[in-house]
C-alpha positions in Angstrom: 34.8 76.0 59.5 36.2 75.6 63.0 38.4 72.4 63.9 35.6 71.5 66.5 32.7 72.1 63.6 34.8 69.7 61.2 35.6 67.2 63.9 31.7 67.1 64.4 30.7 66.8 61.0 33.3 64.0 60.4 31.7 62.1 63.5 28.1 62.7 61.8 29.6 61.4 58.7 31.0 58.5 60.2 27.8 57.5 62.1 25.7 58.2 59.1 27.8 55.5 56.9 28.0 53.1 59.9 24.1 52.8 60.6 23.1 53.5 56.9 20.8 50.6 55.6 20.2 49.0 58.9 16.5 48.5 59.3 16.1 48.1 63.0 17.6 49.8 65.7 16.8 49.2 69.5 15.4 52.1 71.0 16.2 52.1 75.2 13.9 54.4 77.5 13.9 54.9 81.0 11.3 53.4 83.1 10.4 53.5 87.1 11.9 50.3 87.4 14.8 50.7 85.1 15.7 50.6 81.5 13.6 48.9 78.9 14.7 48.2 74.8 12.5 47.5 72.3 13.1 47.0 68.6 12.1 50.3 66.3 12.1 50.5 62.4 14.9 53.1 61.3 13.8 55.8 59.0 15.4 56.2 55.6 16.7 59.7 56.1 20.1 60.6 55.6 21.4 61.1 59.6 22.2 64.7 60.4 22.6 64.4 64.3 18.9 63.6 64.7 17.1 59.9 64.4 13.5 59.7 63.9 11.3 56.9 64.7 7.3 56.3 64.5 4.8 55.1 67.1 1.9 55.3 68.5 0.8 57.5 71.4 -0.8 54.3 73.5 2.6 53.0 74.0 4.8 52.6 76.9 7.6 53.9 75.3 5.3 57.1 74.4 4.6 57.4 78.3 8.1 57.0 79.1 9.4 59.4 77.2 7.0 61.8 78.1 8.5 61.0 81.8 12.2 61.0 81.0 13.4 61.9 77.5 17.0 60.4 77.6 17.2 57.4 75.4 19.7 55.4 73.7 19.5 53.8 70.4 21.7 51.0 69.5 22.7 49.4 66.0 24.0 46.2 65.1 25.2 45.2 61.8 28.7 45.5 60.4 29.6 47.5 63.2 28.0 48.2 66.7 27.0 51.8 67.2 25.3 53.1 70.8 23.6 56.7 70.2 22.6 58.5 73.6 20.2 61.6 73.3 17.1 63.1 74.3 13.8 62.1 72.6 11.3 64.7 71.8 7.4 63.4 70.6 6.8 65.4 67.5 3.0 65.3 66.3 3.5 66.1 62.7 1.0 64.8 60.2 3.0 65.7 57.4 6.2 64.4 58.5 4.2 61.0 59.5 3.5 60.9 55.9 6.6 61.9 54.6 8.2 58.7 56.7 5.1 56.4 56.0 5.6 53.3 53.9 3.6 50.0 53.3 5.7 48.3 56.2 3.6 50.5 59.0 0.4 49.5 57.9 1.1 46.0 59.3 3.5 47.1 62.0 1.5 49.7 63.5 -1.8 48.2 62.6 -3.2 51.7 61.2 -2.9 54.1 58.4 -1.0 57.0 58.0 -3.7 59.5 58.8 -4.3 58.0 62.5 -4.3 60.8 64.8 -2.6 58.5 67.3 0.7 58.2 65.5 3.9 60.3 66.9 7.5 60.6 65.8 9.9 60.3 68.2 13.1 62.6 67.5 16.1 61.7 68.8 18.7 64.6 69.1 22.0 62.8 69.4 24.3 64.0 72.2 27.2 61.3 72.0 27.8 58.1 69.9 30.2 55.3 70.2 30.8 52.9 67.9 32.8 49.4 67.2 33.7 48.0 64.3 34.3 44.3 63.4 37.1 42.8 61.4 40.3 40.8 62.6 38.9 37.8 64.6 41.4 38.1 67.3 40.9 41.8 67.9 36.9 42.1 67.2 36.7 45.5 68.8 38.2 48.3 67.3 37.9 51.6 69.2 37.9 54.3 66.8 37.1 58.0 68.4 38.4 60.3 70.9 36.1 63.0 72.4 35.8 65.9 70.0 36.4 68.3 72.8 39.9 66.5 73.3 39.1 65.4 76.6 39.6 61.8 75.5 42.5 60.0 76.1 44.6 58.7 72.9 44.8 55.2 74.1 43.6 53.0 71.3 42.7 50.5 73.7 39.9 52.6 75.5 36.5 53.1 74.6 36.0 56.3 72.7 33.2 58.6 72.6 31.8 61.4 70.0 30.0 64.3 70.9 27.6 66.0 68.6 27.9 69.2 70.7 
């Protein structure tokens, strides 16, 4: 495995650890008027560079992703994680059933066999994250660019690229 592949795998594992157990993420899409964010239930799958969400076709987010697939997903808990990527709308009844749980029946007011259900697959391009800790220094910058292009100054915000 090359150094870039090793660094990429380490970045994925770090992001996986940071978002594990966070039930709700904020999905930001692009509209004609600007950006819109809304809460989305996080799927209980191991993060491998892709994020999955479940929605309906008759929603604004569905139409917004059709027009512009660039999205951002933010997680807040013991750390702050911001993942930018490209969204893909996936029509897969089998995958819907794989992700389905009782919470969706109330949240989406439907059943798992509803043909209006669609998955949003977000392929992560970059991730930025901050961890809280020392109250004096609430934000610690942790990554430099995997490409080596990032500066090594620990006071700058660092980015992880998933390419």
